Every structure is written in structure tokens, then in C-alpha cells.
N, C-alpha and C positions, 0 to 999 in steps of 0.2 A: 943786566943786559942794558947797553946802553943805545944811545939814537944809531950811533955808527954802526951798530949791529942789526939795525933793522934794514927791510926791503924797501924803498922808495919807489912808487909808482906815480907817475906825472904824465896829465896832458892836458893841455890849454889852461882851464880854470881851476882845475884840482888836482892837489898831491896828498898823498895816503902813504900813510906811513904802516907796516905788517911787522910784524916781532915773529919768526921763525923759532924762539924759545918759547912763547906762550900760544900761537895762534891767534894773536889778536890783533886789530888794529888799533894802533894806538895813538895816532893823529889823523884827521880827516879834514883837510881845510879846503874850502869852497868860495870861491871869490874872496881869499882875503881873509875868511873869517874860520877860525878854527870850531866847529860842530860838536866834538865829542868832549867830554870831561875826562881829564887828565888822573893819572895815578895808576899803580899797580890793579887796585883791583876794577878800572874802569874801561875807560877807551869801548871796543866793541869786540866781543868775544864769540869763538860760534860754540854752539850746544849740539850734543850729539854724545852717545846714542838716545839719549834722553833730554828732554826742555824743563825747565822748572821744577817742581818738586815730585819727587818717588814716593807714592806713600809708604813711611816708615822705614825709607832703604830697601825695600825688598822688593823683587821678581821671581812671579812664577811662571815656570817655563817647563810644560810637560811634568807637570808635579812636582817639580826639583825648584825648592827656594833658594835663590842666590841673592846675598848681602851686601850692600854697600855703606860706604863711611856716610854716616849722618851728619853732613854737614851744616845741615839747616833743620837739627832737632827739632822733630823727630825724624825729618827725613832726609831724601838725598837730594842736592841741587844741582839742575844743570848740565847732568851727564858727565863725563871722564876726561872729555879732550882738552878744556880748557886749562891754561897753565902748564902744558905738559910740551917738551919739545916738537916740533915737526921737522919733517925732511923736506926741503927745498928742491922739488921737481923740475919745476920750468920757472926761468925767470925771466923779462925782458922790461924796456922802460914803461909799458903799461901793461903788464899782466904777469899775475906769478900764481903757479900751481903748489901747495904744500900738501903733503900725506902725513898721518899718524896711524901706527897699528894700534889697534882696540885693546891687542893684548899686554898686560897682565891683571888691565882694572877692569877689564871686563870678558865674562867667562866665555864667550866662544869668539873663534877666530874671524878676523876682518880687518878690514882697514876703513879709514873717512878720509876723504881728501875733500879739499875746500880751493876755490880758484877765485882771483879778486884781480877785476880788470877796470881799468878807468877809460872813460872816454870823454870828449868835451860834453858838459852838461850832464855826464852819468857814472854813476857806480854800481858794476853788478858784481852778485856775490851769489856763488854757485857751492852746494856740498852734495857729497854723495856719500851713501854706504855700502859697502859690497860686503859679501859672505864669502869665505872661503871654505866651508864647511855647511854644519845645520842650520837650518833658516831659525832665524831670531827676529824678535820686535823691535824696533828700532824709531826713534823719531831725529829730526834737525833742525836747527832754528840759530838766527841770531840776536845776540842781545847788547844793542848799542845805548848808552848812556851818554844822552845829548843834553848838551847845555842850554839850561834854561833863557841864558841870556847870553847875547854873544859880543857885548860893548865891553869894554874895560870900566867903564865907569859908575855901572849897574842902574844907570839910569834908562836903559831899553824895556820895552816891554817883554813880557815874558813869553816864552815860546808857548803858541796854542796845537792842538790836536785837535785834529775833526777828522771824523770818519764816521760810517754810518753800519755797523755791524747789524746782520739778522738776530744777533740774540748773545746773550752771557751767560756764560756759563755759572751758575749759582755755587757762590763758594761756603763750604762750611767754617765751623767755628776751628778745624784744622787746617784750613788756607788748601784744602783739595776740593775739586768739582765734585757737587752732589751727584751729578748724572742731572739734575735738573737745569732746562735751558728758562732764562726768564729774560724779559724787556730790559735793556740794557739801562744801567743807571747813572748818574751823575757824579763826575770824582768828587772825593778821591778815588784811586783805584790801585789795587792789585789785584788784576783779574784779566780773564782771559776771553776773549770775546770770538764769536764765530763769525767767518768771513767767506759762505761756501762757492762763491764766484772768484774767489782769492783777494788776499789782504790787498786793498786801497787805503794809504792814511796819506793826510796832508798835514805835515807840519809845516806852520806858519812863526817865523820870528818876525814881528811887524818892521817895518821900515828896512827889514835887513836882507832877507833870505826866505823864498818858499820852497819845500822841497818835498817831492811826493816819492810816496816809499809803496811800490807793488811787489806782490810776490804771488808765485803759483802753491804756495802755501795758504790753509785756509783755516788758520786760527791766528790769532796775535794778543799778545799780553801787554799791558800797558801799566806801568810802575810809576806812578808819578808823588807819591809821598817823600823824596827827599827835596830840600828846600832847592839844590842847585842844578837838579838833573830831571828827565824824564827818560823812562826806557820803553821803548817802541818797539817790541820782538816778535815778529812774524816767524811762524813754526807749522809743522806738520801734523800736528796732535796736541790736545789739551795737557796741562798737568797731569800727573800721573796716568797719562793714557798710555804707557806700555802695559798696564795691567787692565786699563778700562778701553780701549780702543786700537787694538793694537795692528800696527802694520809691519806685516812681514818682510824681514829679506831673505834672500834663498840666493845660491849660484844663478847669476844670469839675470835676479831680477833683484836690482839696486833700488837703493830709495836715493831719488835727485830732486832738489829745491832751489830754486832761484830768487832772488830778490834782487830788484831794481831801482837804484834811487836818483830821480832827475830832480833838475832845479833850473 
């Protein structure tokens, strides 16, 4: 997939490149600064119908066990929709809407839609999961890889992430939440935090750019282990939440979430 195959969205100080082949944002340029880490695994990708790790790659619904590829052994990671082709429903200079059927990688008939729109000083991402048949549990979220430094000379001070979560999901040795909520710890993190009033995070590249991430989702995962990137991931449930805190989608009762990034 070449850049010429991607969709470009532009408005004033922001340019976004969106790949229908993978569903990813491959580039987000704000005020002349590329904010996303480049490369096939990176950018910013949608997560659905689950976010993060699904324990042992298994989901039990109505007594039936469904098994998924353990692409983060022993777990299944980040859902089924990333890195698969999407259908372009609508496309305008500042807005695009893409859809993808959930089958055959997901055992229930349904569809996921993502809409990306830009306006001066703002990027908005929305996802919707709907069922065409029986009810099923679902989550949605976004997994952006933000560059730690925006300058090319490496002299910039690194990205700072500032937020005030109500709790942290205690992580077990298997990297899944134990069900215990604890006081937020200090970094480094590969952890999920609860924000019951909605995700609200400030990303600050000193002397370069400040960006605020808001979402009606109530959980956020922060992953800051890589040397060159930090991931800040708003999502509608915690890791393994399909099994522990399921949100059911049924005909006429879609799961919808939005995140808006302003600078």
C-alpha cells in the first residue's frame, strides 16, 4: 500500500492520511509536526470488537467457547479489525467513513464503522459496532503510537502525559486486570486506568505542541515502554473486558464511542 492509495483529509493546520487497506491513520501532521510513529505496525489503529488482551484468546458466550488467534501468547490482542481491508462509504476533503464486516474472524454477524473528521484545531474519531443477529459483547478503542520527540535533531524534551485517573486496574503476572482497583502508580506503564467521567489526557511536547485527548470512553491504556513512542489508548472497557465486564450489542442497540483530539 503506497501513500497514493491512502485517503488524505485536510483542514487548516491538520493533515491526516488514512489507509483503507488497514484502517489505520498512517500520518497525523499538526502545525507542521508529525505526531505519529511511522511504519506498518504503528500510526494509529482501531480496536474492535475488543481492546487490548483477550485472556487466553477465549470468549465464552451463552456457554459456548470461541477461540481466537493468540497473537500475543497466550492472549489474543487488539481485536479482529486492524490490518484488514475496509470499505470506503464516504469521502470528502475533511471527512471519511469506512466500514468492515466482522465475519469471518468474529463468530457473530455484524459490522464496525469508523469515521474520521478534521477541522481547524481538532481531529475527531468515532467508531460504531452493530449486530445483525444475536447479541454479543463488544468493545471499541483507538491505539495511537505518539512520537516521544517531534524534532529531527533529538534535542527536544520528551512527550509528557498528564492525566488524573480515578483508579488503575491492578495487573496480574499474565498482564490481565485482576479485578482489583488500586491507586494510580508512577510510570513505566503498560496499564489500564479508569476515568468514569470520560477520558481526558493532556499530551505535551514541550516548546512544540500541546494536545488534549477527550473521549466518552471511560478507560485509557498507557504504554510507555518503547524508547521512541508512547501509546495513549481510549477504550470502552478494560483488557479482557469481554469476559469480565461485557457490554452487549444487539440489533438497534449499537456500541458507539468518540474521541476528540484538540490542540
